[in-house]
C-alpha positions as CSV (number, residue, x, y, z in Angstrom):
1,M,-21.3,42.1,4.3
2,S,-18.3,39.9,4.7
3,I,-15.6,40.8,7.3
4,L,-13.0,39.4,4.9
5,T,-11.5,41.6,2.3
6,I,-11.1,40.5,-1.3
7,G,-7.4,40.5,-0.8
8,A,-7.7,38.0,2.1
9,M,-10.0,35.8,0.1
10,N,-7.5,35.8,-2.8
11,Q,-4.7,34.9,-0.4
12,L,-6.8,32.0,0.9
13,G,-7.6,30.9,-2.7
14,D,-3.9,31.0,-3.6
15,A,-2.9,29.0,-0.5
16,L,-5.6,26.3,-1.2
17,E,-4.4,26.1,-4.8
18,K,-0.8,25.8,-3.7
19,A,-1.7,23.0,-1.3
20,G,-3.3,21.1,-4.2
21,F,-7.0,21.6,-3.4
22,S,-9.4,20.8,-6.2
23,A,-12.5,22.9,-6.9
24,E,-14.5,19.9,-5.5
25,E,-12.5,20.0,-2.3
26,V,-13.0,23.7,-1.9
27,T,-16.7,23.1,-2.1
28,K,-16.4,20.3,0.5
29,L,-14.5,22.7,2.7
30,K,-17.3,25.3,2.4
31,Q,-19.8,22.7,3.4
32,F,-17.6,21.2,6.2
33,N,-19.5,21.4,9.5
34,N,-16.5,21.8,11.7
35,L,-14.7,25.0,10.4
36,K,-14.4,26.0,14.1
37,G,-12.2,22.9,14.5
38,I,-9.9,24.1,11.7
39,R,-9.7,27.5,13.4
40,D,-8.8,25.7,16.7
41,I,-6.0,24.0,14.9
42,L,-4.7,27.2,13.4
43,N,-4.7,28.9,16.8
44,G,-2.9,26.0,18.5
45,H,-6.0,24.7,20.5
46,A,-6.3,21.4,18.7
47,E,-4.1,19.1,16.6
48,I,-4.5,16.7,13.7
49,T,-3.8,13.1,14.4
50,Y,-3.7,10.4,11.7
51,P,-5.0,6.9,12.4
52,E,-2.4,4.2,12.9
53,H,-3.0,1.4,10.5
54,L,-2.1,-1.7,12.5
55,I,-2.1,-5.0,10.6
56,D,-2.2,-8.4,12.4
57,C,0.4,-10.3,10.5
58,D,-0.1,-13.3,12.9
59,A,-3.7,-13.8,11.9
60,T,-4.5,-16.7,9.6
61,P,-4.4,-15.3,6.1
62,F,-7.1,-15.3,3.5
63,V,-7.0,-18.4,1.4
64,P,-8.5,-17.8,-2.0
65,E,-10.7,-20.5,-3.6
66,G,-8.7,-23.1,-5.4
67,L,-5.6,-22.5,-3.2
68,T,-4.3,-24.1,0.0
69,L,-2.0,-22.5,2.5
70,V,1.6,-23.9,2.4
71,S,3.4,-21.5,4.7
72,H,2.7,-18.3,6.5
73,S,5.5,-16.2,8.2
74,K,4.0,-14.4,11.1
75,G,5.0,-10.9,11.8
76,G,3.1,-9.7,14.8
77,M,1.2,-6.4,14.8
78,W,2.8,-4.4,12.0
79,K,2.2,-0.6,11.6
80,W,1.6,0.4,8.0
81,N,4.4,2.4,6.5
82,P,4.1,3.6,2.9
83,N,7.9,3.8,2.6
84,I,8.3,0.0,2.9
85,S,11.4,-1.5,1.4
86,F,11.5,-3.6,-1.8
87,Y,13.8,-6.4,-2.6
88,T,14.9,-7.4,-6.1
89,S,17.6,-10.0,-6.8
90,K,20.8,-9.1,-8.7
91,K,19.4,-10.8,-11.8
92,Q,16.2,-8.8,-11.6
93,K,18.1,-5.5,-11.2
94,Q,20.3,-6.4,-14.3
95,G,17.2,-6.6,-16.5
96,G,16.8,-10.3,-16.3
97,Y,14.6,-12.4,-14.1
98,S,14.9,-14.8,-11.1
99,V,13.0,-18.1,-11.0
100,G,10.5,-17.9,-8.1
101,N,12.0,-21.0,-6.3
102,D,15.5,-19.4,-6.4
103,L,14.1,-16.0,-5.3
104,R,12.2,-17.7,-2.4
105,K,15.6,-19.1,-1.1
106,E,17.2,-15.6,-1.4
107,L,14.3,-14.1,0.7
108,E,14.6,-16.7,3.5
109,D,16.6,-14.2,5.7
110,Q,14.6,-11.1,4.7
111,A,11.7,-9.6,6.6
112,V,9.2,-10.3,3.9
113,L,5.6,-9.1,4.4
114,N,2.8,-11.6,4.3
115,A,-0.5,-11.7,2.5
116,N,-2.3,-10.1,5.5
117,V,-0.7,-6.8,4.5
118,L,-1.8,-7.3,0.8
119,D,-5.4,-7.9,1.9
120,Y,-5.3,-4.9,4.3
121,L,-4.2,-2.7,1.4
122,L,-6.9,-4.1,-0.8
123,A,-9.4,-3.1,1.9
124,H,-7.8,0.3,2.2
125,P,-6.6,1.2,-1.3
126,E,-6.2,4.9,-0.3
127,L,-3.0,3.8,1.5
128,I,-1.3,2.4,-1.5
129,P,1.3,4.8,-3.0
130,E,0.8,6.0,-6.6
131,S,4.4,5.0,-7.2
132,W,3.4,1.3,-6.9
133,K,1.4,1.5,-10.1
134,G,3.2,-0.4,-12.9
135,K,4.7,-2.9,-10.5
136,A,3.6,-6.2,-9.2
137,I,4.3,-6.1,-5.4
138,F,4.8,-9.6,-4.0
139,F,4.1,-10.7,-0.5
140,W,6.4,-13.6,0.0
141,G,5.5,-14.2,3.6
142,T,2.6,-16.4,2.5
143,I,3.0,-19.3,0.1
144,Y,0.0,-21.1,-1.5
145,R,-0.4,-24.3,-3.6
146,D,-3.0,-24.5,-6.4
147,S,-5.1,-27.5,-7.2
148,Y,-2.4,-28.8,-9.6
149,G,0.3,-28.8,-6.9
150,S,2.1,-25.7,-8.1
151,L,3.4,-23.2,-5.5
152,C,2.5,-19.6,-5.8
153,V,2.7,-16.2,-4.0
154,R,0.1,-13.5,-4.2
155,Y,0.9,-10.0,-5.4
156,L,-0.8,-6.6,-5.6
157,H,-1.1,-4.7,-8.9
158,W,-3.0,-1.9,-10.5
159,R,-5.7,-3.1,-12.9
160,G,-6.2,0.2,-14.8
161,S,-9.0,1.4,-12.6
162,Q,-8.5,-0.3,-9.2
163,W,-6.1,-2.4,-7.2
164,G,-6.3,-6.2,-7.3
165,W,-4.3,-9.3,-6.6
166,D,-3.1,-12.3,-8.6
167,C,-0.6,-15.1,-8.1
168,G,2.9,-15.6,-9.4
169,Y,4.1,-19.2,-9.7
170,L,7.4,-20.2,-8.2
171,D,8.5,-22.1,-11.3
172,C,8.2,-18.9,-13.4
173,G,10.3,-15.8,-13.8
174,F,10.1,-12.7,-11.6
175,Y,11.3,-9.6,-13.3
176,G,12.6,-6.2,-12.1
177,D,9.1,-4.8,-11.7
178,N,8.2,-7.7,-9.4
179,P,9.7,-6.7,-6.1
180,A,9.2,-8.4,-2.8
181,A,7.6,-6.2,-0.1
182,L,9.8,-6.0,3.1
183,A,9.0,-4.7,6.5
184,S,10.9,-1.5,7.2
């Protein structure tokens, strides 16, 4: 016989639902092998800590096949922050576009994030905010050249079922949904 009343069980169910738990997560909770740890948290004997995601922005970036590295702005060890800033030019905000070469000049004094952050996010897609879907987030701290001599910058985008990357060419237009990722 359970020591918990039906009323207490209903309260727990209501609280789990309010917190956004799915039926699958409730099943996982039932199977979780450290319920005592959760009890310790509730009683103030333990605490939850989240891992810090530190990205080495000084490391040599990944250079995709067919590209060569032109420039890489180092940024030291950078702690992931999902509330990073985005930069869009005046033209981009007004519904137009900025040519990549002009945008690159505008970004010279900005704390642009480099491709190491992009690659870290691809390795840890659970960190990418849902609000980024529908945008192409550019990492202007790393510039590449393709085999034809054209300059490009890599960007992160949602491919319908997973996150991926591609390149935007600096002689092309960058629209309002093409922000530059900035360190906060």
